[in-house]
N, C-alpha and C positions, 0 to 999 in steps of 0.2 A: 643183655648188657646192663649193668648197674649204672644208674644215672644220678649218683650222689654228687652234690656240688654245694659250694657256699660262696658267699660274696666277700670281697676284701676291698680295702681302700689303700691307694698308694700315697706317697707324701704330698702330691698335689691335690689330693681329694677326689681322684677319679675312682669310680667303682668299677671293679672287674669281677668276673665270674671265674672261679677255680673249680675245675672238674676233678673229682676223686675217683681214681681207677684202682680197682682192687686187682690183685694178682690174677684172679680167674677172668678179669676183662681184658687183659693185655696178652696177646698171643706171643709175640716175639719181643722180649724185653731183656735189656742187659742184666747179667746176673749182679745181684747186690749182696751185701752181707745179710740183709734182712729181705729174703725173697718174698715174705708175705706182707711187706711194707706196702702201703698204697703209693701210687704215682699221682703227683699233683700236676695239672696242666692248665695254663690260662687259656682263654677262648681261642687265642691265636696259635695255639700249639706249644708255647713256650713252657719249658719245665720249670717247676717251682720246688724249692727245698724247704722243708719244715725246720724252723729254728727253734721255736718253743710253741706253747699252746696257742698263742695268738699271732705269731710273727712267722712270715715266710719270706724267702729270698728268691728272686727271679734269677735262674742261673745264667741266662745269656747277658743280663745287664747288671746284675748285682744289686738291683733296686729292691727294697723291702716293702712288703705289703703287710697290712693288718687285717685280721678277720673282722667283718662287720657283724656285730651281734644285734639281734632285735631288742 
């Protein structure tokens, strides 16, 4: 299994880990328009949707997180 991940910050300044799962990592996944697109998950299992290069939206809450770059 691929272990790609990155860290992001929410509006409150909390750091969270976002796991990146490739199509080959997910056995049973809902069909999407882009079957090869990665799936993004927070540590607690919440799904995250990519908005742009640095911004993601947590699907359950609607909160935005921003990629933390070194």
